[in-house]
MDTraj code that builds the backbone (N, CA, C; nanometers):
import mdtraj as md
import numpy as np

residues = "MET ALA VAL LEU PHE LEU ALA LEU ALA ILE PHE ILE CYS LEU GLY SER VAL LYS MET GLY ILE GLY LYS LEU ASN GLU PRO GLY SER GLY LEU MET PRO PHE GLY GLY GLY ILE LEU LEU GLY ILE LEU SER LEU ALA ASP LEU LEU ILE ARG ASN VAL SER ARG ILE LYS GLY ASP GLU ILE GLY PHE LYS GLY VAL ARG TRP SER ARG LEU LEU LEU ILE MET ILE THR LEU PHE ALA PHE THR LEU LEU LEU PRO ILE LEU GLY TYR LEU ILE THR THR PHE LEU VAL MET LEU PHE LEU TYR LYS CYS ILE GLU PRO GLN LYS TRP TRP VAL ALA LEU SER CYS ALA LEU LEU SER THR ILE LEU THR TYR LEU LEU PHE GLY VAL ALA LEU LYS THR PHE PHE PRO GLU GLY ILE PHE SER LEU GLN".split()
xyz = np.array([
    [-1.5255, 1.8029, -6.4193],
    [-1.5019, 1.9295, -6.4867],
    [-1.3737, 1.9930, -6.4356],
    [-1.3487, 1.9792, -6.3072],
    [-1.2283, 2.0381, -6.2504],
    [-1.1034, 1.9745, -6.3090],
    [-1.1113, 1.8472, -6.3448],
    [-0.9962, 1.7796, -6.4054],
    [-0.9658, 1.8414, -6.5415],
    [-1.0706, 1.8731, -6.6180],
    [-1.0494, 1.9384, -6.7476],
    [-0.9884, 2.0774, -6.7301],
    [-1.0361, 2.1515, -6.6307],
    [-0.9791, 2.2832, -6.6050],
    [-0.8348, 2.2735, -6.5566],
    [-0.8035, 2.1701, -6.4804],
    [-0.6661, 2.1494, -6.4363],
    [-0.5761, 2.1191, -6.5556],
    [-0.6236, 2.0343, -6.6463],
    [-0.5474, 2.0057, -6.7678],
    [-0.5296, 2.1322, -6.8515],
    [-0.6332, 2.2134, -6.8619],
    [-0.6240, 2.3400, -6.9343],
    [-0.5232, 2.4329, -6.8685],
    [-0.5220, 2.4369, -6.7366],
    [-0.4268, 2.5217, -6.6634],
    [-0.2836, 2.4794, -6.6925],
    [-0.2585, 2.3501, -6.6941],
    [-0.1244, 2.3007, -6.7251],
    [-0.0858, 2.3380, -6.8678],
    [-0.1799, 2.3213, -6.9601],
    [-0.1558, 2.3578, -7.1001],
    [-0.1247, 2.5069, -7.1137],
    [-0.1992, 2.5905, -7.0447],
    [-0.1769, 2.7355, -7.0493],
    [-0.0398, 2.7700, -6.9920],
    [-0.0046, 2.7105, -6.8797],
    [0.1254, 2.7394, -6.8180],
    [0.2404, 2.6970, -6.9078],
    [0.2297, 2.5797, -6.9688],
    [0.3359, 2.5334, -7.0587],
    [0.3487, 2.6253, -7.1808],
    [0.2350, 2.6650, -7.2360],
    [0.2371, 2.7558, -7.3505],
    [0.2932, 2.8924, -7.3160],
    [0.2628, 2.9409, -7.1978],
    [0.3124, 3.0735, -7.1596],
    [0.4619, 3.0700, -7.1298],
    [0.5133, 2.9575, -7.0817],
    [0.6575, 2.9456, -7.0607],
    [0.7293, 2.9513, -7.1950],
    [0.6725, 2.8885, -7.2968],
    [0.7317, 2.8938, -7.4313],
    [0.7313, 3.0367, -7.4866],
    [0.6285, 3.1146, -7.4495],
    [0.6197, 3.2527, -7.4959],
    [0.7214, 3.3416, -7.4258],
    [0.7648, 3.3012, -7.3088],
    [0.8606, 3.3805, -7.2324],
    [0.7922, 3.4576, -7.1217],
    [0.8172, 3.4169, -6.9987],
    [0.7543, 3.4818, -6.8838],
    [0.8243, 3.6127, -6.8498],
    [0.9541, 3.6127, -6.8618],
    [1.0305, 3.7319, -6.8261],
    [1.0470, 3.7429, -6.6758],
    [1.0659, 3.8640, -6.6293],
    [1.0818, 3.8921, -6.4865],
    [0.9750, 3.9923, -6.4455],
    [0.9599, 4.0107, -6.3146],
    [0.8582, 4.1052, -6.2688],
    [0.8861, 4.2475, -6.3148],
    [1.0142, 4.2867, -6.3176],
    [1.0457, 4.4225, -6.3630],
    [1.0564, 4.4314, -6.5148],
    [1.0661, 4.3173, -6.5822],
    [1.0673, 4.3117, -6.7292],
    [0.9786, 4.1960, -6.7737],
    [0.8464, 4.2122, -6.7636],
    [0.7576, 4.1005, -6.7946],
    [0.7587, 4.0645, -6.9430],
    [0.7512, 3.9353, -6.9686],
    [0.7401, 3.8873, -7.1052],
    [0.5943, 3.8702, -7.1434],
    [0.5717, 3.8317, -7.2670],
    [0.4334, 3.8181, -7.3144],
    [0.3606, 3.7002, -7.2509],
    [0.4329, 3.6090, -7.1893],
    [0.3690, 3.4942, -7.1273],
    [0.3381, 3.5102, -6.9799],
    [0.3711, 3.6261, -6.9203],
    [0.3526, 3.6437, -6.7769],
    [0.2049, 3.6397, -6.7362],
    [0.1201, 3.7133, -6.8051],
    [-0.0230, 3.7161, -6.7693],
    [-0.0897, 3.5801, -6.7906],
    [-0.0684, 3.5130, -6.9057],
    [-0.1282, 3.3799, -6.9191],
    [-0.0757, 3.2814, -6.8144],
    [0.0509, 3.2941, -6.7775],
    [0.1076, 3.2057, -6.6756],
    [0.0375, 3.2276, -6.5415],
    [0.0193, 3.3537, -6.5035],
    [-0.0513, 3.3848, -6.3796],
    [-0.1944, 3.3344, -6.3819],
    [-0.2614, 3.3518, -6.4946],
    [-0.3976, 3.3008, -6.5079],
    [-0.4024, 3.1489, -6.5013],
    [-0.3037, 3.0837, -6.5631],
    [-0.2968, 2.9380, -6.5585],
    [-0.2727, 2.8865, -6.4178],
    [-0.1852, 2.9545, -6.3447],
    [-0.1583, 2.9159, -6.2058],
    [-0.2856, 2.9313, -6.1218],
    [-0.3535, 3.0441, -6.1383],
    [-0.4775, 3.0680, -6.0630],
    [-0.5831, 2.9630, -6.0981],
    [-0.5983, 2.9340, -6.2275],
    [-0.6941, 2.8325, -6.2699],
    [-0.6573, 2.6957, -6.2128],
    [-0.5292, 2.6636, -6.2094],
    [-0.4844, 2.5366, -6.1528],
    [-0.5136, 2.5271, -6.0042],
    [-0.4881, 2.6332, -5.9309],
    [-0.5149, 2.6341, -5.7866],
    [-0.6643, 2.6180, -5.7596],
    [-0.7466, 2.6918, -5.8339],
    [-0.8917, 2.6816, -5.8151],
    [-0.9434, 2.5436, -5.8549],
    [-0.8867, 2.4846, -5.9600],
    [-0.9277, 2.3505, -6.0018],
    [-0.8928, 2.2467, -5.8961],
    [-0.7721, 2.2571, -5.8412],
    [-0.7331, 2.1641, -5.7352],
    [-0.8218, 2.1798, -5.6123],
    [-0.8517, 2.3030, -5.5767],
    [-0.9392, 2.3269, -5.4623],
    [-1.0779, 2.2679, -5.4881],
    [-1.1294, 2.2862, -5.6094],
    [-1.2600, 2.2308, -5.6444],
    [-1.2580, 2.0782, -5.6375],
    [-1.1528, 2.0182, -5.6906],
    [-1.1406, 1.8723, -5.6830],
    [-1.1403, 1.8230, -5.5393],
    [-1.0620, 1.8876, -5.4563],
    [-1.0528, 1.8447, -5.3171],
    [-1.1847, 1.8617, -5.2434],
    [-1.2457, 1.9778, -5.2573],
    [-1.3700, 2.0059, -5.1838],
    [-1.4822, 1.9127, -5.2281],
    [-1.4989, 1.8980, -5.3584],
    [-1.6098, 1.8145, -5.4073],
    [-1.5885, 1.6671, -5.3776],
    [-1.4670, 1.6200, -5.3952],
    [-1.4439, 1.4771, -5.3777],
    [-1.4321, 1.4363, -5.2320],
    [-1.3839, 1.5223, -5.1466],
    [-1.3799, 1.4888, -5.0046],
    [-1.5217, 1.4773, -4.9513],
    [-1.6123, 1.5598, -5.0026],
    [-1.7508, 1.5528, -4.9561],
    [-1.8240, 1.4309, -5.0107],
    [-1.7713, 1.3658, -5.1138],
    [-1.8363, 1.2489, -5.1736],
    [-1.7750, 1.1162, -5.1285],
    [-1.6758, 1.1215, -5.0434],
    [-1.6075, 0.9977, -5.0047],
    [-1.7035, 0.9065, -4.9294],
    [-1.7092, 0.7834, -4.9754],
    [-1.7912, 0.6809, -4.9105],
    [-1.6968, 0.5632, -4.8867],
    [-1.6463, 0.5500, -4.7663],
    [-1.5457, 0.4484, -4.7395],
    [-1.4171, 0.4874, -4.8099],
    [-1.3724, 0.4019, -4.9001],
    [-1.2522, 0.4318, -4.9787],
    [-1.2878, 0.4739, -5.1208],
    [-1.4150, 0.4925, -5.1476],
    [-1.4609, 0.5176, -5.2835],
    [-1.4928, 0.6657, -5.3045],
    [-1.4432, 0.7207, -5.4146],
    [-1.4800, 0.8562, -5.4551],
    [-1.5691, 0.8398, -5.5781],
    [-1.6925, 0.8868, -5.5687],
    [-1.7870, 0.8613, -5.6757],
    [-1.8127, 0.9809, -5.7646],
    [-1.8589, 0.9502, -5.8842],
    [-1.8995, 1.0532, -5.9789],
    [-2.0476, 1.0392, -6.0084],
    [-2.1245, 0.9962, -5.9098],
    [-2.2680, 0.9824, -5.9279],
    [-2.3293, 1.1206, -5.9445],
    [-2.4257, 1.1279, -6.0312],
    [-2.4953, 1.2540, -6.0518],
    [-2.4325, 1.3425, -6.1583],
    [-2.3172, 1.3032, -6.2118],
    [-2.2550, 1.3823, -6.3181],
    [-2.3325, 1.3577, -6.4460],
    [-2.3770, 1.4644, -6.5081],
    [-2.4509, 1.4516, -6.6338],
    [-2.3510, 1.4656, -6.7481],
    [-2.3003, 1.3522, -6.7948],
    [-2.1956, 1.3510, -6.8959],
    [-2.2427, 1.4097, -7.0281],
    [-2.3703, 1.3906, -7.0616],
    [-2.4210, 1.4451, -7.1878],
    [-2.4178, 1.5979, -7.1859],
    [-2.4490, 1.6566, -7.0715],
    [-2.4454, 1.8025, -7.0611],
    [-2.3016, 1.8536, -7.0673],
    [-2.2106, 1.7828, -7.0027],
    [-2.0692, 1.8190, -7.0083],
    [-2.0175, 1.8135, -7.1516],
    [-2.0534, 1.7087, -7.2240],
    [-2.0125, 1.6955, -7.3638],
    [-2.0722, 1.8078, -7.4486],
    [-2.1973, 1.8426, -7.4245],
    [-2.2627, 1.9502, -7.4990],
    [-2.1939, 2.0847, -7.4730],
    [-2.1537, 2.1098, -7.3509],
    [-2.0816, 2.2340, -7.3191],
    [-1.9467, 2.2360, -7.3902],
    [-1.8755, 2.1243, -7.3898],
    [-1.7451, 2.1185, -7.4574],
    [-1.7609, 2.1403, -7.6080],
    [-1.8636, 2.0817, -7.6681],
    [-1.8893, 2.1025, -7.8114],
    [-1.9238, 2.2488, -7.8384],
    [-2.0016, 2.3096, -7.7495],
    [-2.0375, 2.4507, -7.7640],
    [-1.9136, 2.5400, -7.7585],
    [-1.8232, 2.5126, -7.6659],
    [-1.7002, 2.5918, -7.6560],
    [-1.6106, 2.5710, -7.7779],
    [-1.6083, 2.4503, -7.8305],
    [-1.5327, 2.4241, -7.9532],
    [-1.5935, 2.5015, -8.0698],
    [-1.7271, 2.4999, -8.0802],
    [-1.7955, 2.5761, -8.1853],
    [-1.7682, 2.7254, -8.1708],
    [-1.7604, 2.7736, -8.0466],
    [-1.7285, 2.9147, -8.0215],
    [-1.5935, 2.9503, -8.0828],
    [-1.4947, 2.8640, -8.0628],
    [-1.3613, 2.8929, -8.1173],
    [-1.3615, 2.8888, -8.2696],
    [-1.4453, 2.8057, -8.3294],
    [-1.4519, 2.8001, -8.4752],
    [-1.5269, 2.9186, -8.5343],
    [-1.6340, 2.9609, -8.4672],
    [-1.7177, 3.0686, -8.5196],
    [-1.6637, 3.2081, -8.4901],
    [-1.5784, 3.2203, -8.3897],
    [-1.5289, 3.3514, -8.3479],
    [-1.4631, 3.4299, -8.4617],
    [-1.3701, 3.3728, -8.5381],
    [-1.3110, 3.4527, -8.6467],
    [-1.4078, 3.4790, -8.7616],
    [-1.5099, 3.3963, -8.7758],
    [-1.6033, 3.4121, -8.8871],
    [-1.7107, 3.5158, -8.8556],
    [-1.7786, 3.5003, -8.7430],
    [-1.8895, 3.5894, -8.7073],
    [-1.8467, 3.7083, -8.6219],
    [-1.7290, 3.7023, -8.5620],
    [-1.6828, 3.8093, -8.4755],
    [-1.7233, 3.7861, -8.3312],
    [-1.6649, 3.8653, -8.2423],
    [-1.6837, 3.8462, -8.0987],
    [-1.8275, 3.8701, -8.0543],
    [-1.8863, 3.9802, -8.0943],
    [-2.0177, 4.0173, -8.0428],
    [-2.1259, 3.9163, -8.0800],
    [-2.1325, 3.8796, -8.2062],
    [-2.2371, 3.7871, -8.2505],
    [-2.2141, 3.6473, -8.1940],
    [-2.0887, 3.5989, -8.2017],
    [-2.0587, 3.4641, -8.1533],
    [-2.0839, 3.4524, -8.0035],
    [-2.0390, 3.5504, -7.9274],
    [-2.0586, 3.5464, -7.7831],
    [-2.2068, 3.5506, -7.7483],
    [-2.2817, 3.6362, -7.8154],
    [-2.4250, 3.6432, -7.7899],
    [-2.4929, 3.5093, -7.8192],
    [-2.4614, 3.4484, -7.9333],
    [-2.5248, 3.3215, -7.9697],
    [-2.4874, 3.2086, -7.8742],
    [-2.3612, 3.2027, -7.8361],
    [-2.3173, 3.0974, -7.7436],
    [-2.3809, 3.1176, -7.6063],
    [-2.3824, 3.2398, -7.5572],
    [-2.4432, 3.2654, -7.4267],
    [-2.5934, 3.2362, -7.4303],
    [-2.6592, 3.2729, -7.5390],
    [-2.8020, 3.2434, -7.5527],
    [-2.8252, 3.0926, -7.5497],
    [-2.7425, 3.0189, -7.6226],
    [-2.7544, 2.8726, -7.6227],
    [-2.7337, 2.8160, -7.4826],
    [-2.6309, 2.8636, -7.4140],
    [-2.6032, 2.8123, -7.2801],
    [-2.7164, 2.8452, -7.1830],
    [-2.7667, 2.9679, -7.1891],
    [-2.8757, 3.0067, -7.0993],
    [-3.0065, 2.9328, -7.1314],
    [-3.0293, 2.9043, -7.2580],
    [-3.1565, 2.8427, -7.2970],
    [-3.1513, 2.6904, -7.2939],
    [-3.0411, 2.6307, -7.3351],
    [-3.0381, 2.4851, -7.3519],
    [-2.9672, 2.4102, -7.2394],
    [-2.8596, 2.4631, -7.1901],
    [-2.7844, 2.3909, -7.0882],
    [-2.8553, 2.3986, -6.9528],
    [-2.8938, 2.5163, -6.9146],
    [-2.9690, 2.5355, -6.7902],
    [-3.0929, 2.6159, -6.8290],
    [-3.1993, 2.5481, -6.8740],
    [-3.3131, 2.6157, -6.9374],
    [-3.3701, 2.7334, -6.8575],
    [-3.3808, 2.8448, -6.9270],
    [-3.4385, 2.9677, -6.8729],
    [-3.5533, 3.0106, -6.9643],
    [-3.6351, 3.1013, -6.9168],
    [-3.7383, 3.1593, -7.0026],
    [-3.6683, 3.2401, -7.1115],
    [-3.7367, 3.2578, -7.2242],
    [-3.6742, 3.3271, -7.3370],
    [-3.6294, 3.4678, -7.3013],
    [-3.7125, 3.5419, -7.2306],
    [-3.6740, 3.6801, -7.1993],
    [-3.5539, 3.6829, -7.1062],
    [-3.5426, 3.5871, -7.0165],
    [-3.4266, 3.5799, -6.9266],
    [-3.3026, 3.5427, -7.0056],
    [-3.3141, 3.4413, -7.0916],
    [-3.1999, 3.3974, -7.1713],
    [-3.1503, 3.5086, -7.2643],
    [-3.2436, 3.5759, -7.3317],
    [-3.2053, 3.6839, -7.4231],
    [-3.1404, 3.8008, -7.3493],
    [-3.2017, 3.8424, -7.2396],
    [-3.1467, 3.9580, -7.1678],
    [-3.0126, 3.9248, -7.1028],
    [-2.9974, 3.8052, -7.0469],
    [-2.8693, 3.7678, -6.9855],
    [-2.7599, 3.7520, -7.0902],
    [-2.7944, 3.6938, -7.2057],
    [-2.6956, 3.6796, -7.3130],
    [-2.6522, 3.8164, -7.3643],
    [-2.7474, 3.9054, -7.3833],
    [-2.7152, 4.0399, -7.4308],
    [-2.6342, 4.1166, -7.3267],
    [-2.6747, 4.1096, -7.2030],
    [-2.6050, 4.1805, -7.0959],
    [-2.4623, 4.1293, -7.0778],
    [-2.4446, 3.9967, -7.0766],
    [-2.3097, 3.9431, -7.0583],
    [-2.2205, 3.9758, -7.1773],
    [-2.2751, 3.9763, -7.2976],
    [-2.1968, 4.0117, -7.4159],
    [-2.1544, 4.1584, -7.4103],
    [-2.2470, 4.2458, -7.3776],
    [-2.2164, 4.3893, -7.3712],
    [-2.1164, 4.4192, -7.2599],
    [-2.1360, 4.3608, -7.1425],
    [-2.0452, 4.3868, -7.0302],
    [-1.9039, 4.3375, -7.0573],
    [-1.8906, 4.2183, -7.1161],
    [-1.7553, 4.1703, -7.1465],
    [-1.6899, 4.2552, -7.2545],
    [-1.7690, 4.3013, -7.3522],
    [-1.7126, 4.3879, -7.4546],
    [-1.6690, 4.5221, -7.3945],
    [-1.7514, 4.5795, -7.3085],
    [-1.7150, 4.7071, -7.2466],
    [-1.5915, 4.6930, -7.1578],
    [-1.5843, 4.5848, -7.0827],
    [-1.4700, 4.5642, -6.9942],
    [-1.3425, 4.5380, -7.0732],
    [-1.3469, 4.4403, -7.1621],
    [-1.2245, 4.4006, -7.2311],
    [-1.1979, 4.4827, -7.3572],
    [-1.3013, 4.5098, -7.4354],
    [-1.2825, 4.5816, -7.5608],
    [-1.2618, 4.7310, -7.5439],
    [-1.3399, 4.7917, -7.4565],
    [-1.3335, 4.9373, -7.4400],
    [-1.2355, 4.9758, -7.3292],
    [-1.2560, 4.9230, -7.2093],
    [-1.1725, 4.9634, -7.0955],
    [-1.0290, 4.9122, -7.1077],
    [-1.0118, 4.7864, -7.1448],
    [-0.8772, 4.7290, -7.1517],
    [-0.8189, 4.7293, -7.2925],
    [-0.8980, 4.7772, -7.3898],
    [-0.8543, 4.7897, -7.5288],
    [-0.8004, 4.6589, -7.5866],
    [-0.8733, 4.5494, -7.5587],
    [-0.8381, 4.4190, -7.6118],
    [-0.8914, 4.4068, -7.7534],
    [-0.8141, 4.3452, -7.8410],
    [-0.8569, 4.3229, -7.9784],
    [-0.9523, 4.2047, -7.9836],
    [-1.0667, 4.2232, -8.0506],
    [-1.1615, 4.1151, -8.0726],
    [-1.1790, 4.0946, -8.2218],
    [-1.1954, 3.9710, -8.2659],
    [-1.2242, 3.9477, -8.4078],
    [-1.3572, 4.0117, -8.4456],
    [-1.3598, 4.0793, -8.5600],
    [-1.4811, 4.1466, -8.6041],
    [-1.5670, 4.0591, -8.6933],
    [-1.5074, 3.9618, -8.7604],
    [-1.5818, 3.8695, -8.8440],
    [-1.6300, 3.9309, -8.9736],
    [-1.7266, 3.8658, -9.0354],
    [-1.7756, 3.9097, -9.1664],
    [-1.8604, 4.0350, -9.1588],
    [-1.9075, 4.0717, -9.0415],
    [-1.9917, 4.1891, -9.0264],
    [-1.9124, 4.3098, -8.9774],
    [-1.7880, 4.3192, -9.0203],
    [-1.7003, 4.4281, -8.9798],
    [-1.7543, 4.5627, -9.0283],
    [-1.7372, 4.6644, -8.9445],
    [-1.7837, 4.7978, -8.9810],
    [-1.6803, 4.8744, -9.0616],
    [-1.5646, 4.8171, -9.0816],
    [-1.4581, 4.8881, -9.1552],
    [-1.4628, 4.8589, -9.3022],
])
top = md.Topology()
chain = top.add_chain()
for i, resn in enumerate(residues, 1):
    res = top.add_residue(resn, chain, resSeq=i)
    for name in ("N", "CA", "C"):
        top.add_atom(name, md.element.get_by_symbol(name[0]), res)
traj = md.Trajectory(xyz[None], top)
């Protein structure tokens, strides 16, 4: 998983350079994504090193215990999230994806899955939508 995040970090950094990073006193639109990409890359490398150094057996680094089907299911879920986001909007799509992840990927009781999905959706909306005034897709259920 860390390898995928490292690849994503490189992709984000390359894309943000194309957008224009600017300077610290005159930041461009790519400065924040670049910083996030760098942070994600550093954390991914640290995760790779820590996990794989602990798994070293002689000269072999193993991937035993990796549940590839679950990893594939998470990747498909994230892809579906990107497809459904403009159609259903942020609130509904995020709630449904979080509910799926809480219930199917790491099975929880229904009341736990529902409350955690609702809580995480509301908290991210309050933080990013209200406090930071980030634009979210409203989808077909727009109030306007």
